C-alpha positions as CSV (number, residue, x, y, z in Angstrom):
1,M,13.4,-53.5,-43.7
2,P,11.5,-51.4,-41.2
3,R,7.7,-52.0,-40.8
4,F,5.7,-48.8,-40.9
5,H,2.2,-48.4,-39.5
6,Y,0.0,-46.0,-41.3
7,T,-3.4,-44.3,-41.5
8,A,-4.6,-42.9,-44.8
9,V,-7.6,-41.6,-46.7
10,D,-8.5,-42.2,-50.3
11,A,-9.8,-39.6,-52.8
12,Q,-13.4,-40.1,-51.5
13,G,-12.2,-39.4,-47.9
14,R,-12.6,-43.0,-46.7
15,E,-10.1,-43.8,-43.9
16,S,-7.9,-46.9,-43.8
17,A,-5.1,-48.2,-41.6
18,G,-2.5,-50.9,-42.0
19,A,1.2,-51.6,-42.2
20,L,3.8,-51.9,-44.9
21,E,7.6,-52.5,-45.3
22,A,9.7,-49.7,-46.7
23,A,13.3,-48.4,-46.4
24,T,12.3,-45.0,-45.0
25,A,9.2,-43.1,-44.0
26,E,9.4,-41.1,-47.2
27,S,9.5,-44.4,-49.2
28,A,6.4,-45.5,-47.3
29,I,4.6,-42.3,-48.1
30,M,5.5,-42.6,-51.8
31,E,4.2,-46.2,-51.8
32,L,0.9,-45.1,-50.3
33,R,0.5,-42.3,-52.8
34,A,1.1,-44.8,-55.6
35,R,-1.8,-46.8,-54.2
36,G,-4.0,-43.7,-54.5
37,L,-3.9,-43.0,-50.8
38,F,-3.1,-39.8,-48.8
39,P,-1.4,-40.8,-45.6
40,T,-2.4,-39.0,-42.4
41,G,0.1,-40.9,-40.1
42,V,3.2,-43.0,-40.8
43,D,5.4,-44.2,-38.1
44,T,7.4,-47.2,-37.0
45,S,6.1,-46.9,-33.5
46,A,2.9,-48.8,-32.8
47,Q,2.3,-46.6,-29.8
48,T,2.3,-43.5,-32.1
49,H,0.0,-45.3,-34.5
50,R,-2.4,-46.1,-31.8
51,A,-2.5,-42.5,-30.7
52,I,-3.3,-41.4,-34.2
53,V,-6.2,-43.8,-34.5
54,A,-7.4,-43.5,-30.9
55,G,-11.0,-44.1,-30.1
56,P,-13.7,-41.4,-30.5
57,V,-14.3,-38.8,-27.9
58,T,-17.8,-39.2,-26.4
59,R,-20.4,-36.5,-26.3
60,R,-20.1,-36.3,-22.6
61,D,-16.4,-35.5,-22.9
62,V,-17.1,-32.8,-25.5
63,L,-19.8,-31.2,-23.2
64,A,-17.4,-31.3,-20.2
65,R,-14.6,-29.6,-22.2
66,L,-17.0,-26.9,-23.5
67,A,-17.8,-26.1,-19.9
68,F,-14.2,-25.5,-18.9
69,G,-12.2,-24.8,-22.1
70,S,-12.1,-24.8,-25.9
71,G,-13.5,-28.3,-26.3
72,V,-10.3,-29.4,-28.0
73,S,-7.5,-31.0,-26.0
74,D,-3.9,-30.3,-26.6
75,R,-3.3,-33.9,-27.8
76,E,-6.1,-33.6,-30.4
77,R,-4.7,-30.3,-31.7
78,A,-1.3,-31.9,-32.0
79,V,-2.8,-34.8,-33.9
80,F,-4.7,-32.5,-36.2
81,T,-1.5,-30.5,-36.9
82,R,0.5,-33.6,-37.6
83,Q,-2.1,-35.0,-40.0
84,M,-2.5,-31.7,-41.8
85,G,1.3,-31.5,-42.3
86,V,1.5,-35.1,-43.6
87,L,-1.4,-34.5,-46.1
88,L,0.2,-31.3,-47.5
89,R,3.5,-33.0,-47.7
90,A,1.9,-35.8,-49.6
91,G,0.5,-33.3,-52.2
92,M,-3.1,-33.0,-51.1
93,P,-4.5,-29.4,-51.5
94,L,-5.1,-27.5,-48.3
95,L,-8.9,-27.2,-48.8
96,R,-9.2,-30.9,-49.6
97,G,-7.1,-31.9,-46.6
98,L,-9.3,-29.8,-44.3
99,E,-12.5,-31.4,-45.7
100,V,-11.0,-34.9,-45.2
101,L,-9.9,-34.3,-41.7
102,A,-13.3,-32.7,-40.8
103,R,-15.1,-35.9,-42.0
104,Q,-12.9,-38.3,-40.1
105,E,-12.7,-36.2,-36.8
106,H,-14.5,-37.9,-33.9
107,N,-14.5,-34.8,-31.6
108,R,-17.6,-32.9,-32.8
109,V,-16.2,-29.6,-31.5
110,L,-12.9,-30.0,-33.4
111,A,-14.8,-31.2,-36.5
112,D,-16.9,-28.1,-36.5
113,V,-13.8,-25.9,-36.1
114,I,-12.1,-27.7,-39.1
115,T,-15.3,-27.3,-41.1
116,S,-15.2,-23.5,-40.3
117,L,-11.6,-23.4,-41.4
118,A,-12.5,-25.0,-44.7
119,E,-15.3,-22.6,-45.3
120,V,-12.9,-19.6,-44.9
121,V,-10.3,-21.1,-47.2
122,R,-13.0,-22.0,-49.7
123,G,-14.1,-18.3,-49.7
124,G,-10.6,-17.1,-50.5
125,G,-9.3,-16.5,-47.1
126,T,-5.9,-17.7,-45.9
127,F,-5.3,-20.6,-43.5
128,S,-3.9,-18.3,-40.9
129,D,-6.8,-15.9,-41.0
130,A,-9.2,-18.9,-40.6
131,L,-7.2,-20.1,-37.6
132,A,-7.2,-16.6,-36.0
133,R,-11.0,-16.8,-35.8
134,H,-10.7,-19.6,-33.2
135,P,-8.3,-18.1,-30.5
136,K,-9.4,-20.6,-27.9
137,V,-8.2,-23.5,-30.0
138,F,-5.3,-21.9,-31.9
139,D,-3.2,-19.5,-29.9
140,R,-1.0,-16.6,-31.2
141,L,2.0,-18.9,-31.5
142,Y,0.1,-21.3,-33.7
143,V,-1.4,-18.6,-36.0
144,N,1.9,-16.6,-36.4
145,M,3.8,-19.8,-37.3
146,I,1.2,-20.7,-39.9
147,R,1.3,-17.1,-41.3
148,A,5.1,-17.3,-41.6
149,G,4.8,-20.6,-43.4
150,E,2.3,-19.3,-45.8
151,A,4.5,-16.2,-46.6
152,G,7.5,-18.5,-47.2
153,G,5.7,-21.2,-49.1
154,V,6.7,-23.8,-46.6
155,L,3.4,-24.5,-44.9
156,A,3.8,-28.3,-44.7
157,T,7.3,-27.9,-43.1
158,V,5.9,-25.4,-40.5
159,L,3.0,-27.7,-39.7
160,E,5.5,-30.5,-39.0
161,R,7.6,-28.3,-36.9
162,L,4.6,-27.1,-35.0
163,A,3.4,-30.7,-34.5
164,N,6.9,-31.6,-33.1
165,F,6.8,-28.6,-30.8
166,Q,3.3,-29.5,-29.5
167,E,4.2,-33.2,-28.9
168,K,7.4,-32.3,-27.0
169,S,5.5,-29.7,-24.9
170,L,2.9,-32.3,-24.0
171,Q,5.6,-34.8,-23.1
172,L,7.4,-32.2,-20.9
173,R,4.1,-31.2,-19.2
174,G,3.2,-34.8,-18.6
175,K,6.5,-35.4,-16.8
176,V,6.0,-32.5,-14.5
177,R,2.4,-33.4,-13.7
178,A,3.4,-37.0,-13.0
179,A,6.0,-35.8,-10.5
180,M,3.3,-33.7,-8.7
181,F,0.7,-36.5,-8.7
182,Y,2.2,-38.6,-5.9
183,P,2.7,-35.9,-3.3
184,I,-0.7,-34.4,-3.9
185,V,-2.4,-37.8,-3.4
186,V,-0.3,-38.5,-0.2
187,L,-1.1,-35.1,1.2
188,T,-4.8,-35.5,0.5
189,V,-4.8,-38.9,2.2
190,A,-2.9,-37.4,5.2
191,V,-5.4,-34.6,5.6
192,G,-8.3,-37.1,5.3
193,V,-6.7,-39.4,7.9
194,L,-5.9,-36.5,10.3
195,A,-9.5,-35.1,10.0
196,G,-11.0,-38.6,10.6
197,L,-8.9,-39.1,13.8
198,L,-9.6,-35.7,15.2
199,V,-13.4,-35.7,14.5
200,F,-14.3,-39.4,15.1
201,V,-11.6,-41.2,17.1
202,V,-10.1,-38.7,19.6
203,P,-13.5,-37.5,21.1
204,R,-14.3,-41.1,22.2
205,F,-11.0,-41.4,24.1
206,E,-11.8,-38.1,25.8
207,Q,-14.9,-39.5,27.4
208,L,-13.1,-42.7,28.3
209,F,-10.3,-40.8,30.0
210,A,-12.8,-38.6,31.9
211,D,-14.5,-41.8,33.3
212,L,-11.4,-43.7,34.3
213,L,-9.1,-41.0,35.5
214,K,-11.9,-39.4,37.6
215,G,-10.5,-35.8,37.3
216,A,-6.8,-36.7,37.3
217,P,-4.8,-34.3,35.0
218,L,-4.0,-35.5,31.5
219,P,-0.5,-35.3,30.0
220,P,0.2,-32.0,28.2
221,L,0.5,-33.7,24.8
222,T,-2.9,-35.4,25.3
223,Q,-4.5,-32.1,26.4
224,F,-3.1,-30.5,23.2
225,V,-4.5,-33.2,20.9
226,L,-7.8,-33.1,22.7
227,G,-7.9,-29.3,22.4
228,V,-7.2,-29.5,18.6
229,S,-9.9,-32.1,18.2
230,K,-12.5,-30.0,20.1
231,T,-11.6,-27.0,18.0
232,V,-11.9,-28.9,14.7
233,Q,-15.2,-30.5,15.8
234,T,-16.7,-27.1,16.9
235,N,-15.5,-25.0,14.0
236,L,-15.4,-27.5,11.2
237,P,-17.8,-25.6,8.9
238,L,-16.0,-22.3,9.7
239,L,-12.6,-23.9,9.0
240,A,-13.8,-25.3,5.7
241,A,-15.2,-21.9,4.7
242,A,-11.9,-20.3,5.7
243,A,-9.9,-22.8,3.6
244,V,-12.2,-22.1,0.6
245,A,-11.9,-18.3,1.1
246,L,-8.1,-18.5,1.4
247,W,-7.9,-20.6,-1.8
248,L,-10.2,-18.1,-3.7
249,A,-8.1,-15.2,-2.4
250,F,-5.0,-16.9,-3.5
251,R,-6.4,-17.4,-7.0
252,V,-7.5,-13.8,-7.2
253,F,-4.1,-12.6,-6.0
254,K,-2.4,-14.9,-8.5
255,A,-4.5,-13.5,-11.3
256,T,-3.2,-9.9,-10.7
257,P,0.1,-8.9,-12.5
258,A,1.8,-8.0,-9.2
259,G,0.6,-11.2,-7.5
260,R,1.7,-13.5,-10.3
261,R,5.1,-11.7,-10.5
262,L,5.6,-12.2,-6.8
263,L,4.5,-15.9,-6.8
264,D,6.5,-16.7,-9.8
265,G,9.6,-15.2,-8.2
266,L,9.0,-17.2,-5.1
267,W,8.7,-20.4,-7.1
268,L,12.1,-19.7,-8.6
269,R,13.7,-19.2,-5.2
270,L,12.4,-22.4,-3.6
271,P,15.0,-25.0,-2.9
272,V,14.9,-28.0,-5.2
273,V,11.5,-27.1,-6.7
274,G,12.8,-23.7,-7.9
275,D,15.5,-25.5,-9.9
276,L,12.9,-27.7,-11.6
277,V,10.7,-24.7,-12.4
278,L,13.6,-22.8,-13.9
279,K,14.7,-25.7,-16.1
280,T,11.1,-26.3,-17.3
281,V,10.7,-22.6,-18.2
282,I,14.1,-22.6,-20.0
283,A,13.1,-25.6,-22.0
284,R,9.8,-24.0,-23.0
285,F,11.4,-20.7,-23.8
286,S,14.1,-22.3,-26.0
287,R,11.7,-24.6,-27.8
288,T,9.1,-21.9,-28.5
289,F,11.7,-19.2,-29.6
290,G,13.6,-21.6,-31.7
291,T,10.5,-23.0,-33.4
292,L,9.2,-19.5,-34.2
293,L,12.6,-18.4,-35.7
294,A,13.0,-21.6,-37.7
295,S,9.5,-21.1,-39.1
296,G,10.3,-17.5,-40.4
297,V,8.6,-15.5,-37.7
298,P,10.5,-12.1,-37.3
299,I,12.6,-12.0,-34.2
300,L,10.8,-9.2,-32.4
301,Q,7.4,-10.8,-33.0
302,A,8.9,-14.2,-31.9
303,L,10.1,-12.6,-28.6
304,L,6.7,-11.2,-27.9
305,I,5.0,-14.5,-28.5
306,T,7.6,-16.3,-26.4
307,R,7.1,-13.8,-23.6
308,D,3.4,-14.5,-23.5
309,T,3.8,-18.3,-23.5
310,C,6.9,-18.9,-21.3
311,G,4.8,-19.5,-18.2
312,N,6.7,-17.4,-15.6
313,A,6.2,-13.6,-15.0
314,R,9.8,-13.0,-13.9
315,V,11.1,-14.7,-17.1
316,A,8.5,-12.8,-19.1
317,D,9.9,-9.5,-17.7
318,A,13.4,-10.5,-18.7
319,I,12.2,-11.4,-22.3
320,D,10.4,-8.0,-22.4
321,G,13.7,-6.3,-21.7
322,V,15.4,-8.3,-24.3
323,H,12.8,-7.3,-26.8
324,D,13.4,-3.6,-26.1
325,H,17.2,-4.0,-26.6
326,V,16.8,-6.0,-29.8
327,K,14.4,-3.4,-31.1
328,Q,17.3,-0.9,-30.8
329,G,19.7,-3.2,-32.6
330,A,21.3,-5.2,-29.8
331,P,21.8,-9.0,-29.9
332,V,19.7,-11.3,-27.8
333,A,22.4,-12.8,-25.6
334,R,23.7,-9.7,-23.8
335,P,20.4,-8.3,-22.5
336,L,19.3,-11.9,-21.6
337,E,22.5,-12.3,-19.6
338,A,22.0,-8.9,-17.9
339,A,18.6,-10.0,-16.7
340,R,20.3,-12.6,-14.5
341,V,17.5,-15.1,-14.8
342,F,19.0,-17.7,-17.2
343,P,22.2,-19.6,-16.4
344,P,25.4,-18.5,-18.1
345,M,25.5,-21.7,-20.2
346,V,22.2,-20.8,-21.9
347,T,23.2,-17.2,-22.7
348,S,26.6,-18.4,-23.9
349,M,25.0,-20.9,-26.3
350,I,22.6,-18.3,-27.6
351,E,25.6,-15.9,-28.2
352,V,27.4,-18.6,-30.2
353,G,24.2,-19.2,-32.2
354,E,23.9,-15.5,-33.0
355,H,27.6,-15.3,-34.1
356,T,27.3,-18.4,-36.3
357,G,23.9,-17.6,-37.8
358,Q,22.4,-20.8,-36.3
359,L,20.3,-19.4,-33.5
360,P,17.2,-21.6,-34.1
361,Q,19.4,-24.7,-34.2
362,M,21.2,-23.7,-31.0
363,L,17.9,-23.0,-29.2
364,D,16.7,-26.4,-30.1
365,Q,19.9,-27.9,-28.6
366,I,19.3,-25.9,-25.4
367,A,15.7,-27.2,-25.3
368,D,16.9,-30.8,-25.7
369,I,19.5,-30.4,-23.0
370,Y,17.0,-28.9,-20.5
371,D,14.4,-31.5,-21.4
372,G,16.9,-34.1,-20.2
373,E,17.7,-31.9,-17.1
374,V,13.9,-31.8,-16.3
375,D,13.8,-35.6,-16.5
376,T,16.7,-35.9,-14.0
377,A,15.2,-33.2,-11.7
378,V,11.8,-34.8,-11.7
379,A,13.3,-38.2,-10.8
380,G,15.4,-36.6,-8.0
381,L,12.4,-34.6,-6.7
382,S,10.2,-37.7,-6.7
383,S,12.8,-39.7,-4.8
384,L,13.1,-36.9,-2.3
385,I,9.4,-36.2,-1.8
386,E,8.4,-39.8,-1.1
387,P,10.4,-40.3,2.1
388,V,9.6,-36.8,3.3
389,L,5.9,-37.3,3.0
390,I,6.0,-40.7,4.6
391,V,7.9,-39.3,7.6
392,F,5.5,-36.4,7.8
393,L,2.5,-38.7,7.8
394,A,4.1,-40.9,10.4
395,L,4.9,-38.0,12.7
396,V,1.4,-36.6,12.6
397,V,-0.4,-40.0,13.1
398,G,2.3,-41.1,15.6
399,T,1.9,-37.9,17.7
400,I,-1.9,-38.6,18.0
401,V,-1.4,-42.2,18.9
402,I,1.2,-41.4,21.6
403,A,-1.0,-38.7,23.0
404,L,-3.9,-41.2,23.3
405,F,-1.7,-44.0,24.9
406,L,-0.1,-41.8,27.6
407,P,-3.3,-41.6,29.6
408,I,-3.8,-45.3,29.1
409,I,-0.4,-46.0,30.7
410,R,-1.4,-43.8,33.7
411,I,-4.7,-45.6,34.0
412,V,-2.9,-49.0,34.1
413,Q,-0.6,-47.7,36.8
414,L,-3.5,-46.5,38.9
415,L,-5.3,-49.8,38.6
416,T,-2.2,-51.7,39.7
């Protein structure tokens, strides 16, 4: 019989954790309820259990997050959503569940937010209205899904779907970030090594060559490297300021609609990387759109939310066109195919889902397929980037070393 790890709270809000044996997760929840406990997490995975009962967030972490964001991480929001769904599924009233989660939450920012949610609900407001008062923590997608769940009387189900969506989105984002971590580190090290050679090592050889060669001409490659070194030494503050200015200009340009549309289009056209970006966007689009439709959000509203959260301006333009056609009574697949952004397989599967009345399920299947495609693409990109970066670093450092050794060979020839 499977062994389930759980966290739960009692009627007084005291938290407890442990393990029990049950045939299914539902049986485990029923057993905990029979003991007078309300489970906040039940899973066979010890890893998931540890994530639910993770250690407290320090005050320094909270202050750092407040300086740069909402003060609530995506992981913490996903855990809150999962726990809230489990509590409602176990039969605990919404207000009581919010009060319990507020007391046990270690992140002070999130605890204050949950307390605020409880106050609105206690005053007669809806859960979705309370969430809408915290747009930095709960985005439009979150609020609209909760509102649809309230209207359909399936709030617990929607919370569970939303938790699944958030967890899979975090997993996908983590894979992409992991793929980018290695090349960024290698490039940073390469730039640091190159700057150190040009600023500290090469100038010493220049004086040595001047003393030993006594005015004899240096090889062209050596002259080039010495010239680059002198330029870097002389203009280092200016070069650093220019790099910062270019980065800021890039950020400002990217923030404009035209700039973002141009850059997102370039990302999609890049060899190898563009394929990974497109697969990531398709997975996010399918998962978001399918989750919204399955939760009861109207299709036009779901398209607008998906457009705002897809992460690519070119794809957002395509979704905007789909919205306009659907508003006039057209199906989703045909205008999406006409946009020529998504592969034919995606539009064909969406068309089948529309004809069979199972569009949300078909979108979930597309998301699962492209999650796997992203895994494969990330692995392939990592295996390709590693040798390319190593060869690049070897060429740069090797060029400098050869440039410094050529005069030494000439000096040895003169001495002999």
